[in-house]
C-alpha positions as a printed Julia matrix, in Angstrom:
89×3 Matrix{Float64}:
 -0.04   0.12    0.35
  2.67   2.49    0.89
  4.9    1.46   -2.6
  1.87   2.69   -4.27
  1.18   5.58   -2.44
  5.01   6.8    -3.57
  4.51   6.18   -7.05
  1.22   7.95   -7.28
  2.95  10.75   -5.38
  5.99  10.76   -7.74
  3.55  10.76  -10.42
  2.03  13.77   -9.64
  5.44  15.49   -8.5
  6.66  14.49  -12.29
  3.83  16.77  -13.11
  4.48  19.27  -10.93
  7.86  19.91  -12.01
  6.75  20.08  -15.63
  4.26  22.89  -15.0
  6.81  24.38  -13.42
  9.43  24.09  -16.12
  6.79  25.67  -18.29
  6.3   28.39  -15.64
 10.1   28.79  -15.77
 10.48  29.11  -19.37
  7.43  31.25  -19.91
  7.14  33.04  -17.41
  5.5   36.81  -17.8
  8.42  38.58  -15.0
 11.82  37.84  -14.23
 10.17  36.85  -10.39
  7.96  34.78  -12.16
 10.54  32.5   -13.14
 12.46  33.12   -9.98
  9.16  31.9    -8.22
  8.94  28.54  -10.7
 12.81  27.82   -9.77
 12.24  28.45   -6.17
  9.18  26.01   -6.27
 11.44  23.34   -8.95
 13.7   22.76   -5.97
 10.94  21.88   -3.58
  9.12  19.52   -6.05
 12.49  18.13   -6.38
 13.62  17.48   -2.95
  9.78  15.97   -2.25
 11.03  13.8    -5.05
 14.74  12.62   -3.79
 12.81  12.23   -0.26
 10.04  10.21   -1.63
 12.9    7.76   -3.63
 14.44   7.87   -0.3
 11.68   6.19    1.25
 10.73   3.68   -1.43
 14.64   2.71   -0.98
 14.56   2.37    2.71
 17.98   4.53    2.94
 18.83   7.86    4.63
 21.11   8.55    2.26
 19.29  10.06    0.14
 17.77  12.61    3.28
 20.94  14.19    3.12
 21.38  14.9    -0.49
 18.07  16.24    0.37
 19.2   18.88    2.78
 21.84  19.73    0.59
 19.55  20.56   -2.32
 17.82  22.54   -0.16
 20.3   24.78    1.48
 21.78  26.1    -1.9
 18.13  26.43   -3.37
 17.5   28.61   -0.05
 20.63  30.88   -1.36
 20.47  31.32   -4.95
 16.94  32.38   -4.53
 18.21  34.91   -2.06
 20.91  35.4    -4.25
 18.48  35.62   -7.09
 16.32  38.12   -5.46
 18.69  40.4    -4.36
 19.87  40.73   -7.5
 16.42  41.66   -8.93
 16.22  44.01   -6.38
 19.51  45.88   -6.3
 21.13  44.84   -9.34
 24.63  43.48   -7.62
 25.11  40.66   -5.15
 28.46  42.01   -3.55
 28.1   45.0    -2.36
């Protein structure tokens, strides 16, 4: 039962990633594209966690944590660049 739920949720998350990719490519504004990229990080983290649950190993949880940290830093850097036009002051 759990494996069926994991496969179903993985399919839904893959669909969400495809829709986020569509928003990233066709976003009307730069802020929409940054938001789509941030949402893609979150969805990819969820997919990695689901895969770790499916394989019953903790290694994937650590990689999801690394992607979360890199996603946060890159989102902050992109937003700072969007607001000020310069990342390093």
